[in-house]
C-alpha positions as CSV (number, residue, x, y, z in Angstrom):
1,M,8.5,13.4,-10.8
2,D,9.3,15.8,-7.9
3,L,6.3,15.2,-5.6
4,K,7.2,17.2,-2.5
5,S,8.9,20.3,-1.1
6,G,10.3,21.4,2.2
7,Y,10.6,19.0,5.2
8,P,7.8,16.4,5.4
9,F,7.4,15.4,9.0
10,W,7.2,11.7,8.4
11,A,10.4,11.6,6.5
12,V,12.2,13.7,9.1
13,S,10.9,11.9,12.1
14,N,11.4,8.3,10.7
15,G,14.4,8.8,8.4
16,L,15.3,6.1,5.9
17,M,13.9,3.2,7.9
18,Q,15.3,0.4,5.7
19,A,16.9,0.2,2.3
20,F,15.5,-2.6,0.2
21,P,17.6,-4.2,-2.6
22,R,17.8,-2.8,-6.1
23,L,16.6,-5.2,-8.9
24,E,19.8,-6.7,-10.4
25,T,18.5,-9.7,-12.3
26,D,15.5,-10.7,-14.4
27,H,12.5,-11.7,-12.2
28,R,9.1,-13.5,-12.5
29,C,6.0,-13.2,-10.3
30,D,2.3,-13.4,-10.3
31,V,1.7,-9.7,-9.8
32,A,4.1,-6.8,-10.2
33,V,3.2,-3.7,-8.2
34,L,4.8,-0.5,-9.6
35,G,5.1,1.9,-6.7
36,G,6.3,1.5,-3.1
37,G,4.1,4.0,-1.3
38,I,1.2,3.4,0.9
39,T,-1.1,2.5,-2.0
40,G,1.3,-0.1,-3.4
41,A,2.0,-1.5,0.1
42,L,-1.7,-2.0,0.9
43,I,-2.4,-3.6,-2.4
44,A,0.7,-5.9,-2.3
45,D,-0.3,-6.9,1.3
46,E,-3.8,-7.9,0.2
47,L,-2.6,-9.9,-2.8
48,A,0.3,-11.7,-1.0
49,G,-2.1,-12.5,1.9
50,H,-4.3,-14.4,-0.5
51,G,-1.6,-16.5,-2.2
52,F,-0.2,-14.3,-4.9
53,D,3.6,-14.1,-5.5
54,V,4.1,-10.3,-5.5
55,A,7.0,-8.1,-6.5
56,I,7.0,-4.4,-5.6
57,L,9.2,-2.0,-7.6
58,E,9.8,1.6,-6.5
59,Q,12.0,4.1,-8.3
60,R,13.0,6.0,-5.2
61,D,13.5,4.7,-1.7
62,I,10.4,3.0,-0.3
63,G,7.7,5.5,0.9
64,W,9.8,8.5,-0.3
65,G,7.3,9.9,-2.8
66,S,4.0,11.4,-2.0
67,T,3.5,9.0,0.9
68,A,6.1,11.0,2.9
69,A,4.2,14.2,2.3
70,S,0.7,12.8,3.1
71,T,-1.1,14.3,6.1
72,A,-3.0,11.0,6.5
73,L,-6.4,12.1,7.7
74,L,-8.4,8.8,7.4
75,Q,-12.0,9.7,6.7
76,Y,-15.0,8.1,5.1
77,E,-16.2,11.6,3.9
78,I,-15.4,12.2,0.3
79,D,-14.4,15.6,-0.9
80,T,-17.6,15.6,-3.0
81,H,-20.7,15.7,-0.7
82,L,-22.9,12.6,-0.8
83,V,-25.7,14.9,-2.0
84,D,-23.6,16.1,-5.0
85,L,-22.3,12.6,-5.7
86,A,-25.8,11.4,-5.9
87,K,-26.7,14.0,-8.5
88,R,-23.9,12.7,-10.7
89,H,-24.0,9.0,-10.2
90,G,-27.3,8.3,-8.5
91,E,-28.1,8.0,-4.8
92,A,-27.5,4.3,-4.6
93,D,-24.0,4.5,-5.9
94,A,-23.2,7.6,-3.9
95,A,-24.3,5.9,-0.7
96,L,-22.3,2.8,-1.7
97,A,-19.2,4.9,-2.0
98,Y,-19.7,6.6,1.4
99,S,-20.5,3.3,3.2
100,A,-17.6,1.5,1.6
101,C,-15.2,4.3,2.8
102,A,-16.6,4.0,6.3
103,D,-15.9,0.2,6.2
104,A,-12.4,1.0,5.0
105,I,-11.6,2.8,8.2
106,D,-12.2,-0.5,10.1
107,Q,-10.1,-2.4,7.5
108,L,-7.2,0.0,8.0
109,H,-7.5,-0.4,11.7
110,A,-7.2,-4.1,11.3
111,V,-4.2,-3.8,9.1
112,A,-2.4,-1.2,11.4
113,S,-3.2,-3.2,14.5
114,A,-0.2,-5.5,13.8
115,W,2.1,-2.8,15.0
116,R,2.1,-0.4,17.9
117,D,4.4,2.2,16.3
118,V,2.5,3.3,13.2
119,G,0.6,6.2,14.8
120,F,-2.8,4.7,14.2
121,A,-5.6,6.1,16.4
122,R,-9.4,6.4,16.1
123,N,-10.6,9.9,15.8
124,A,-13.9,11.8,15.5
125,S,-14.3,14.1,12.6
126,L,-15.7,17.6,12.9
127,Y,-16.7,19.2,9.6
128,Y,-17.7,22.8,10.2
129,A,-19.5,25.4,8.0
130,S,-17.0,28.1,7.0
131,R,-19.8,30.6,6.2
132,R,-23.4,31.0,7.2
133,R,-24.5,30.2,3.6
134,D,-23.0,26.7,3.9
135,V,-25.4,25.7,6.7
136,R,-28.2,24.6,4.3
137,A,-25.8,22.3,2.5
138,L,-24.7,20.8,5.8
139,E,-28.3,20.2,6.7
140,E,-29.0,18.4,3.4
141,E,-25.8,16.4,3.8
142,H,-26.8,15.4,7.3
143,A,-30.2,14.2,6.1
144,A,-28.7,12.2,3.2
145,R,-26.1,10.5,5.4
146,R,-28.6,9.6,8.0
147,R,-31.0,8.3,5.4
148,H,-28.3,5.8,4.4
149,G,-27.4,4.7,7.9
150,L,-24.3,6.7,8.4
151,E,-23.9,7.9,12.0
152,V,-23.6,11.7,12.0
153,E,-24.8,14.5,14.2
154,L,-25.7,18.1,13.1
155,L,-24.5,20.7,15.6
156,D,-25.7,24.3,15.7
157,A,-23.5,27.3,16.5
158,G,-24.2,27.1,20.2
159,R,-23.0,23.5,20.4
160,V,-19.9,24.2,18.3
161,Q,-18.9,27.0,20.7
162,E,-19.9,25.1,23.9
163,D,-18.2,21.8,23.0
164,Y,-15.3,22.9,20.8
165,G,-14.6,26.5,21.7
166,F,-14.7,28.2,18.3
167,D,-17.3,30.1,16.3
168,A,-18.9,28.4,13.3
169,P,-22.6,28.5,12.2
170,A,-22.9,24.7,12.2
171,A,-20.9,21.5,11.9
172,L,-21.3,17.8,11.2
173,L,-19.8,15.4,13.8
174,S,-19.0,11.8,13.0
175,R,-17.1,9.2,14.9
176,Q,-15.7,7.2,12.0
177,G,-12.3,8.7,11.4
178,A,-8.7,7.9,12.2
179,R,-5.1,9.0,11.7
180,V,-1.8,7.2,10.9
181,D,1.8,7.7,10.1
182,P,1.6,6.6,6.4
183,Y,5.4,6.4,5.9
184,R,5.9,4.1,8.8
185,L,2.9,1.9,8.0
186,T,4.3,1.5,4.4
187,H,7.6,0.3,5.7
188,R,6.1,-2.0,8.3
189,L,3.9,-3.6,5.6
190,L,6.7,-4.1,3.1
191,Q,9.2,-5.3,5.7
192,R,6.7,-8.0,6.7
193,L,6.0,-8.9,3.1
194,Q,9.7,-9.3,2.5
195,K,10.1,-11.6,5.5
196,Q,7.2,-13.7,4.1
197,G,8.9,-14.1,0.8
198,A,7.7,-11.3,-1.4
199,S,10.2,-9.3,-3.4
200,V,10.6,-5.6,-2.6
201,F,12.9,-3.6,-4.8
202,D,13.6,0.1,-4.4
203,R,15.8,2.4,-6.6
204,T,14.5,0.4,-9.5
205,R,13.0,2.5,-12.3
206,V,10.7,0.9,-14.9
207,V,11.0,2.6,-18.3
208,E,8.9,0.4,-20.6
209,I,5.8,-1.8,-20.2
210,G,4.9,-4.5,-22.7
211,T,1.7,-6.6,-22.7
212,T,0.5,-9.8,-24.3
213,S,-2.6,-11.8,-23.9
214,R,-0.8,-13.9,-21.3
215,G,1.1,-11.4,-19.2
216,V,3.1,-8.2,-18.8
217,A,6.8,-7.5,-19.2
218,L,8.5,-4.5,-17.4
219,R,11.9,-3.3,-18.5
220,T,14.1,-1.3,-16.1
221,D,16.5,1.5,-16.9
222,T,19.3,-1.0,-16.2
223,G,18.1,-3.5,-18.7
224,F,16.5,-6.1,-16.5
225,T,13.0,-7.5,-17.1
226,V,10.2,-8.4,-14.7
227,R,7.6,-10.8,-16.1
228,A,4.2,-11.1,-14.4
229,A,0.7,-12.3,-15.1
230,H,-0.6,-8.9,-14.0
231,L,0.7,-5.4,-13.3
232,V,-0.7,-2.9,-10.8
233,V,0.4,0.6,-11.5
234,A,0.4,2.2,-8.0
235,A,2.8,5.0,-8.7
236,G,0.7,7.7,-7.1
237,Y,0.4,10.9,-9.1
238,A,3.1,9.8,-11.5
239,S,0.7,7.0,-12.7
240,Q,-0.8,9.4,-15.2
241,H,2.5,9.4,-17.1
242,W,1.5,5.9,-18.3
243,L,-1.7,7.2,-19.9
244,K,-2.0,9.1,-23.1
245,K,-5.0,11.1,-21.8
246,S,-5.0,12.7,-18.3
247,V,-7.8,11.6,-16.0
248,A,-7.1,14.0,-13.1
249,R,-5.6,17.4,-12.3
250,N,-2.4,17.6,-10.4
251,R,-2.4,20.3,-7.6
252,S,-0.2,21.2,-4.6
253,S,-1.2,21.1,-1.0
254,Y,0.7,22.6,2.0
255,A,1.2,21.6,5.6
256,V,2.9,22.7,8.8
257,I,3.4,20.8,12.0
258,S,4.1,22.2,15.5
259,D,6.4,21.3,18.3
260,P,4.7,18.9,20.8
261,L,1.9,20.4,22.8
262,S,0.3,19.5,26.1
263,E,-3.0,17.5,26.2
264,E,-4.6,20.6,27.7
265,A,-3.4,22.8,24.9
266,L,-4.6,20.4,22.2
267,G,-8.0,20.0,23.8
268,F,-10.5,18.3,21.5
269,L,-7.9,18.3,18.7
270,S,-6.1,15.4,20.5
271,D,-8.8,13.0,19.2
272,T,-10.7,14.9,16.5
273,L,-10.0,15.7,12.9
274,L,-11.1,19.2,12.0
275,W,-11.9,20.5,8.5
276,E,-14.2,23.0,6.9
277,T,-16.7,23.4,4.0
278,A,-14.7,26.1,2.1
279,R,-12.7,24.9,-0.9
280,P,-9.7,24.6,-0.6
281,Y,-10.3,23.7,3.0
282,L,-8.3,24.2,6.2
283,Y,-7.8,21.0,8.3
284,A,-6.0,20.0,11.4
285,R,-5.2,16.9,13.4
286,S,-2.8,15.8,16.1
287,T,-0.1,13.1,16.0
288,S,0.8,10.4,18.4
289,D,3.5,12.6,20.0
290,R,1.0,15.4,20.5
291,R,2.0,17.7,17.7
292,L,-0.6,19.6,15.7
293,L,-0.6,19.2,12.0
294,I,-2.3,21.9,10.0
295,G,-2.9,21.6,6.2
296,G,-4.6,23.2,3.3
297,E,-4.1,26.3,1.1
298,D,-4.2,24.1,-2.0
299,D,-3.4,25.7,-5.3
300,A,-3.1,24.7,-9.0
301,V,0.7,24.9,-9.0
302,D,2.3,21.8,-10.5
303,I,5.8,23.2,-11.1
304,P,8.2,22.0,-8.3
305,A,10.3,25.2,-8.2
306,K,7.2,27.4,-7.8
307,R,5.8,25.0,-5.1
308,D,9.1,25.1,-3.3
309,A,9.1,28.9,-3.2
310,R,5.6,29.0,-1.6
311,V,6.0,26.6,1.3
312,E,7.1,29.1,4.0
313,K,4.4,31.7,3.1
314,K,1.7,29.1,2.9
315,A,2.8,27.8,6.3
316,R,2.4,31.2,7.8
317,T,-1.0,31.5,6.3
318,L,-2.1,28.2,7.7
319,L,-0.9,29.1,11.2
320,K,-2.7,32.4,11.0
321,R,-5.9,30.8,10.0
322,L,-5.7,28.3,12.9
323,H,-4.9,31.2,15.3
324,D,-8.0,33.0,14.0
325,L,-10.1,30.0,15.0
326,F,-8.3,29.4,18.3
327,P,-6.6,32.7,19.5
328,A,-5.5,31.1,22.8
329,L,-3.8,28.2,21.1
330,E,0.0,28.9,21.0
331,T,1.9,26.8,18.5
332,T,5.6,26.8,17.6
333,P,6.1,25.6,14.0
334,A,8.6,22.8,13.6
335,F,8.5,21.7,9.9
336,S,6.6,22.8,6.9
337,W,6.2,21.1,3.5
338,A,4.1,20.8,0.3
339,G,3.2,17.8,-1.8
340,T,1.6,17.0,-5.1
341,F,-1.9,15.6,-5.1
342,A,-4.5,15.0,-7.8
343,E,-8.2,15.6,-8.1
344,T,-10.7,13.8,-10.3
345,E,-13.7,15.6,-11.6
346,D,-16.1,13.7,-9.2
347,G,-13.8,13.1,-6.3
348,L,-13.7,9.3,-6.8
349,P,-10.6,7.2,-7.5
350,F,-9.8,5.0,-10.5
351,F,-9.0,1.3,-10.0
352,G,-8.6,-1.4,-12.7
353,P,-7.7,-1.8,-16.3
354,H,-7.6,1.0,-18.9
355,A,-8.5,0.5,-22.5
356,Q,-5.1,1.8,-23.6
357,W,-3.3,-1.2,-21.9
358,G,-5.8,-4.1,-21.9
359,P,-7.0,-6.3,-19.1
360,R,-3.7,-7.3,-17.5
361,V,-2.5,-3.8,-16.5
362,H,-4.5,-2.4,-13.5
363,F,-4.2,1.2,-12.3
364,A,-4.5,2.2,-8.7
365,M,-5.3,5.9,-8.7
366,A,-6.4,6.7,-5.2
367,Y,-6.8,10.3,-5.9
368,G,-8.6,12.8,-3.6
369,G,-8.5,14.0,0.0
370,N,-9.0,10.5,1.4
371,G,-6.5,8.6,-0.8
372,I,-5.4,6.1,1.9
373,T,-9.0,5.1,2.5
374,Y,-9.5,4.6,-1.3
375,S,-6.3,2.6,-1.4
376,M,-7.7,0.2,1.2
377,L,-10.8,-0.3,-0.8
378,G,-8.8,-0.6,-4.0
379,A,-6.8,-3.5,-2.6
380,G,-9.8,-5.6,-2.3
381,L,-11.3,-4.5,-5.6
382,L,-8.1,-5.3,-7.6
383,R,-7.8,-8.7,-6.0
384,A,-11.4,-9.4,-7.1
385,L,-10.6,-8.4,-10.6
386,I,-7.4,-10.5,-10.8
387,E,-9.3,-13.4,-9.4
388,R,-12.1,-12.7,-12.0
389,R,-14.7,-12.1,-9.4
390,P,-17.3,-9.3,-9.4
391,H,-17.0,-6.4,-7.0
392,P,-19.7,-3.9,-6.1
393,L,-17.4,-0.9,-6.4
394,W,-16.1,-1.8,-9.8
395,P,-18.7,0.1,-11.9
396,L,-18.2,3.2,-9.7
397,F,-14.4,3.2,-9.4
398,S,-13.5,2.0,-12.9
399,F,-12.5,4.0,-15.9
400,E,-15.8,3.0,-17.5
401,R,-17.6,5.6,-15.4
402,L,-16.0,8.3,-17.7
403,E,-18.3,7.0,-20.4
404,R,-21.5,7.4,-18.4
């Protein structure tokens, strides 16, 4: 599956950090993780850290799929407002999802703190009303989040202009956000796991999965077999290939990144994630080397050739939209790219077994705008399932919610 177009910044800036071995013999382990991106890395790290013998299998080079194209805004905010999520799943479950995502930022901080070079930094998050008619929805969202203990401030137009220097009728300001280099974090996690004795294989394509009541067998395109007690399918947006019925819609998102800017030029964007209420939304965040990353302009294209052809035009549109907000901000584009992402109907991920495969095959579909946050939560949820323990997020993040 072709997951990206153009020149994703993380892939360009980091290059191929390390080549892991290809699987060239049969293998046994407790848990096989299919997918060597940020989701697979976080899950493997959680499982290996609690005593499981883990093997990671990636059909490309490690981190070279959608992880390399991720813009990695780490937010607790879900693309579906808490208010709207409550209408679908009830207020208690909606609040649980939001609170869990807020906790996940702290968990990601703890994971990333092992290295100084993964671009992790705490950020505020400014969510502004794109149109005046969106203000009421922001007011309702502010009240709902405050009611459930989430720290958030509602700013009027005057405060937005005074504190941030652009025009918007209102905005929500929260402090529980962060950023990271997802490609580099993936490599650091898997390099550490390999040193600790876990098996990491890249350029290893699984073509067949077989299950029994006691385990799972994976056959590669070169004829080798991996046998495990459990399998976690963490193949990103390609995971749906293993399901007969689609559970999400694949789309394309676009991004452009600037040459380095001065701290003065970046202003509040040096430590604040910016995004808007319009759908699809414009967003922006800085990097550890003071570049400005702008993303959005999502569309329904899921054909690589068409996506490839749109990258440059979409990049120009993104830069123009940013310039409309901040006319004095001069940016020189360095790289632009696009990547596949997937949306579920309610904006929530899917973690755990699917009826098609039985209890030993677990899916890790961290779909949505805050996929890395979901992946962090999913790591703990899947470990609980494998250990046969209950987990509070299971009813909400499982495939069973489709039957509600």
